[in-house]
Every structure is written in C-alpha cells, then in structure tokens.
C-alpha positions, 0 to 999 in steps of 0.5 A: 500500500502506497504510504504518504505523510499527507493525504489531501482530499479535494483538489479545488483551490483550497486543496491545491494551494495547501498541497503545494505548500505541504509537498515541500514538507513530506510525501503528499497525495491529493485525491479528487472525486471528479475527473478533473481538479477544480470542477465545482466551486473553483472552476465556477468562480469569478473572484475579486481580490478585495481586502475590504471583503469579509470579516476581520479574520478573512481580511487578515488572511486576504492581506497576508496573501497579497505579497504572493499574489503580487510576486509569485515564485518564478515560473508559477504563472505566465501572466499576472495573477491580479489585474486592477479593477476597483470596487464601488459599493453603492447604496440607495437612500434607504441603504445609507446606514449599511454603507455607514457601518461598512465604511466604519469597519474598513476605513482604517485598512487604507487611507484611500478607501473613501466615500464618493459622490453619486455623480462620480459613480455615474461618471465611472459607470454611466448606466445607473438610473437617475437618483438610484445611487444615493451614496457610495464607497470606493475601494480603488485597490480591489483587483481581478484574480486570474483564478485558473492561473492561480489554481494551475500554478499551485497544481504545477508547484505541487507536482514540482515538489514531488506531490501526486494527484489522482482524479476520479478518486472518491474517498469511500472509507477512512480508518485509523490503523497502527497510528496512521490513516488508511484511506479507501478510494475509488482509485485504490487504498492508501496509507497516510500520517495526516488527512487534510480535509479540503473536500469543499461542500463534502467536508462534513461527509469526509469528517463523518467517515473519519469519525469527526463531529460535523462542523455545521457546514452549509453549502449555499448556491450562488448564481451568475449570468453573463451578457453583452453590454449595449453595442458601442459601450466599452465596459472594460474600465468599469469597477465592480459594482456591489450593492450595499446589502449585497443584493446584487453585483456586476462587473466586466468579464472578458468584454462582457458583463457578469452579474449575480443576485448574490443568492445564498440558498442552502443546498446539499452537496451536488453538481449545482445548477442555476434556477430560473427564479434566481435569474429572474430576481437578478434581472429585476434588481438590475433593471431597477438600478440601471437603464442598460437592457439585458437582451439575451443571457449568453451564459448562466451557471451556479456554484456552491459556497460553503459556510459555517455559522460565523462565516470564518474558514475552518483551518486546523486539527480536529480536537478529538480525531488524531491527525485529521486536519480541517480545511473547509468553510471558505465560503465566498472568500476561498480564492482571495484568501488561498495564498494566506491560508496555504501559508497558515496550513503549512505552519499549523499542519506541523503544529507550529504557531500562526506565521508572524506576518499573519498574526500581525494582521490579527489572524489567530489559531483560535478564530479558525480552529474547528473546536470553536464550533463545538464549544 
C-alpha cells in the first residue's frame, strides 16, 4: 500500500494551494472525486481580490496573501495573477446606514478607501438610473484574480515538489490503523500520517467517515449570468459594482458583463445548477438600478459556497480525531484568501504557531480552529 505523510482530499483551490505548500514538507497525495481538479466551486468562480471583503479574520488572511499574489515564485504563472479593477459599493437612500457601518469597519485598512459622490459613480459607470445611487464607497485597490492561473500554478508547484494527484478518486472509507490513516478510494487504498480535509461542500461527509463531529457546514448556491453590454459601450474600465446589502453585483468579464443576485440558498452537496427564479430576481434588481437592457443571457451557471455559522474558514486539527486536519468553510472568500491560508496550513499542519506576518494582521489559531464550533 502506497504510504504518504499527507493525504489531501479535494483538489479545488483550497486543496491545491495547501498541497503545494505541504509537498515541500513530506510525501503528499491529493485525491479528487471528479475527473478533473477544480470542477465545482473553483472552476465556477469569478473572484475579486478585495481586502475590504469579509470579516476581520478573512481580511487578515486576504492581506497576508497579497505579497504572493503580487510576486509569485518564478515560473508559477505566465501572466499576472491580479489585474486592477476597483470596487464601488453603492447604496440607495434607504441603504445609507449599511454603507455607514461598512465604511466604519474598513476605513482604517487604507487611507484611500473613501466615500464618493453619486455623480462620480455615474461618471465611472454611466448606466445607473437617475437618483438610484444615493451614496457610495470606493475601494480603488480591489483587483481581478486570474483564478485558473492561480489554481494551475499551485497544481504545477505541487507536482514540482514531488506531490501526486489522482482524479476520479472518491474517498469511500477512512480508518485509523497502527497510528496512521488508511484511506479507501475509488482509485485504490492508501496509507497516510495526516488527512487534510479540503473536500469543499463534502467536508462534513469526509469528517463523518473519519469519525469527526460535523462542523455545521452549509453549502449555499450562488448564481451568475453573463451578457453583452449595449453595442458601442466599452465596459472594460468599469469597477465592480456591489450593492450595499449585497443584493446584487456586476462587473466586466472578458468584454462582457457578469452579474449575480448574490443568492445564498442552502443546498446539499451536488453538481449545482442555476434556477430560473434566481435569474429572474437578478434581472429585476438590475433593471431597477440601471437603464442598460439585458437582451439575451449568453451564459448562466451556479456554484456552491460553503459556510459555517460565523462565516470564518475552518483551518486546523480536529480536537478529538488524531491527525485529521480541517480545511473547509471558505465560503465566498476561498480564492482571495488561498495564498494566506496555504501559508497558515503549512505552519499549523506541523503544529507550529500562526506565521508572524499573519498574526500581525490579527489572524489567530483560535478564530479558525474547528473546536470553536463545538464549544
């Protein structure tokens, strides 16, 4: 039976980034239940790097990964991982309190996060209905993420360090035997010292196989569409627009526009598909906000974003099951936090403290530990 130091279950962004770091520390095997890595959430994400997005721990992990994004290892990616975009959070007159609370929470992060006038929003994105935008906050440093380039870079880095990936390898059994894990999968049986549970929406199911108590993971559907802007309208310099209460957002995407109703519908783990009702809700919200017609939806899709109760990722060893490491619950922050979390996993998996550069940003082991969810 092939034997490894680390067996990572799941080859999405979380599993791939962690595997790239862990492969430098020992023999590593990554098992993916689908026939390709990143089929589910990672492959359906159009991520934005925004240090203003998420709670304090998420923001710390995001900022902590910024040096990696801006200066990845030589040969990691053929193109820059981040491209300038900016994000504007908009509010109607009845949403001013939401923007006030948001600005109070994030204004200390950087001096250039600021309130802007409706006229400036309309100058940047000239499709809003007159009077719709009553207030707005600009984060000029938000950037587009090359999700595919980041994911493939991590997979390439994992292989360069001797790690192995097996696809079509759904895990069917986990058992402790002589102080090690025995893993039964569709691709065969394996032995490992540490299991890293990066199974996304299926993480609680993998935890159950290992005898661990659930962390209360709830997969939630997020819907998106892509459509063409009006003929002759150049949208490529538009910032991402996000409603103050996250009732919708839209952004440029390869010369077209991508939009979402920011839905969070609880779902069982599955190959999720978009629902017509969610798309109708999105179109209605957009038509209330902008004069821009949506004549034909060219592409529609949905993905699962998995959350625990406090919407903070779960990263750390199970407090009751030996050598079982949780890497789950990234919600909508999994792409932007990937470099920071991978650095964290590399430390915690060796039972070392949180790296100082992350600790300085307020990231603590206790805030991420699965134990916090069971107290």
